[in-house]
C-alpha positions as CSV (number, residue, x, y, z in Angstrom):
1,Q,13.1,3.1,12.6
2,V,11.5,3.6,9.2
3,R,9.5,6.6,8.0
4,L,7.0,6.3,5.2
5,V,5.6,9.2,3.2
6,E,2.8,8.8,0.7
7,S,1.9,11.0,-2.2
8,G,-0.5,10.9,-5.2
9,G,-4.0,11.0,-3.6
10,G,-6.7,13.2,-4.9
11,L,-10.1,13.5,-6.5
12,V,-10.9,11.2,-9.4
13,Q,-14.1,10.4,-11.3
14,P,-15.6,6.9,-11.3
15,G,-13.8,4.7,-13.9
16,G,-10.7,6.8,-13.6
17,S,-7.1,6.0,-12.5
18,L,-4.7,7.2,-9.9
19,R,-1.2,6.3,-8.9
20,L,-0.1,6.4,-5.3
21,S,3.6,6.5,-4.3
22,C,5.4,6.0,-1.1
23,V,9.1,6.5,-0.2
24,A,10.7,4.9,2.9
25,S,13.6,6.5,4.8
26,G,15.5,6.0,8.0
27,S,17.4,3.0,9.2
28,I,17.3,0.9,6.1
29,S,20.3,-1.3,5.5
30,S,18.8,-3.8,3.1
31,P,15.5,-4.0,1.1
32,I,12.5,-3.8,3.4
33,K,11.0,-7.3,3.8
34,V,7.4,-6.3,2.8
35,M,5.9,-3.0,1.7
36,G,2.3,-2.3,0.7
37,W,-0.9,-0.5,1.2
38,Y,-3.9,-0.5,3.5
39,R,-6.9,1.7,3.3
40,Q,-9.7,3.0,5.6
41,A,-13.0,4.1,4.2
42,P,-15.3,6.4,6.2
43,E,-16.9,4.5,9.1
44,K,-15.2,1.2,8.1
45,E,-12.3,-0.7,9.5
46,R,-8.8,-0.4,8.1
47,E,-8.2,-3.2,5.5
48,L,-5.2,-4.5,3.6
49,V,-5.2,-3.6,-0.1
50,A,-2.0,-5.0,-1.6
51,T,1.5,-6.0,-0.5
52,V,4.8,-6.9,-2.2
53,S,7.9,-8.6,-0.8
54,S,11.4,-7.6,-1.5
55,G,11.6,-10.5,-3.9
56,G,8.6,-9.3,-5.9
57,T,5.9,-11.7,-4.5
58,T,2.6,-9.8,-4.4
59,Y,-0.7,-10.3,-2.5
60,Y,-4.0,-8.5,-3.2
61,A,-7.3,-8.2,-1.4
62,D,-10.2,-9.6,-3.4
63,S,-11.4,-6.0,-3.9
64,A,-8.1,-5.0,-5.5
65,K,-7.6,-8.0,-7.8
66,G,-7.7,-7.1,-11.5
67,R,-7.9,-3.4,-10.9
68,F,-4.9,-2.4,-8.7
69,T,-1.2,-3.1,-9.2
70,V,1.4,-2.9,-6.5
71,S,5.1,-2.5,-7.4
72,R,8.3,-1.5,-5.7
73,D,11.8,-0.3,-6.3
74,N,14.2,-1.8,-3.8
75,A,17.0,0.4,-4.7
76,K,14.9,3.5,-4.1
77,N,12.9,2.1,-1.2
78,T,9.7,3.0,-2.9
79,V,6.4,1.3,-3.3
80,D,3.6,2.3,-5.7
81,L,0.0,1.5,-6.1
82,Q,-1.7,1.9,-9.5
83,L,-5.4,2.2,-9.1
84,N,-7.6,1.6,-12.1
85,S,-11.3,1.4,-12.7
86,L,-12.0,3.2,-9.5
87,N,-15.5,3.4,-8.1
88,P,-17.0,5.4,-5.2
89,E,-16.4,2.4,-2.8
90,D,-12.7,2.9,-3.3
91,T,-12.9,6.3,-1.5
92,A,-10.6,6.0,1.5
93,V,-7.4,7.1,3.2
94,Y,-4.7,4.9,1.7
95,Y,-1.8,4.1,4.0
96,C,1.7,3.0,3.0
97,V,2.9,0.2,5.3
98,A,6.1,-1.8,5.8
99,D,7.2,-4.8,7.8
100,N,10.9,-5.6,8.3
101,K,11.0,-8.4,10.8
102,R,13.4,-10.9,9.1
103,Y,12.2,-13.9,11.2
104,R,8.6,-13.6,9.9
105,T,7.6,-15.6,6.9
106,D,6.8,-13.7,3.7
107,Y,3.5,-15.7,3.3
108,K,2.1,-14.4,6.6
109,V,3.5,-10.9,6.4
110,L,2.1,-10.4,2.9
111,R,-1.3,-11.3,4.2
112,G,-1.1,-8.9,7.2
113,V,-1.2,-11.7,9.8
114,Y,1.0,-9.7,12.1
115,G,-0.3,-6.3,11.3
116,M,2.5,-4.0,10.0
117,D,5.4,-2.4,11.8
118,Y,5.4,0.9,10.1
119,W,2.7,3.2,8.8
120,G,2.6,6.4,6.8
121,E,0.2,9.2,7.7
122,G,-2.0,8.4,4.7
123,T,-3.2,10.0,1.5
124,L,-6.9,10.6,0.7
125,V,-8.4,9.2,-2.5
126,T,-11.9,10.4,-3.3
127,V,-13.8,8.8,-6.2
128,S,-16.8,11.0,-7.1
129,S,-18.4,12.6,-10.1
């Protein structure tokens, strides 16, 4: 079992930046296959934001490309999400996620085809003036 704990959410003005962090703990014997971030805005469905494999391959939703950067530290079991050029539409609860099924292909896991095995409790990002 893997536990994910997020930090770094808060209130930011439009155009501003924020950095989210997540640390994984529990039964982790090797780098987690894929880690990343989803988000859920008010009255909207949960959506994938960005993911990164243990080898460093990344995947971004169209809404995140060019503005957000996902990174991870395998040795520390952490994944970060740098949020730049934020706008009110980015207001959401951001969830750290992880998938560690070794038989699944990175290509599909990165794109959220199977959903994700582990979820954090979420951290709220509010973009408002």
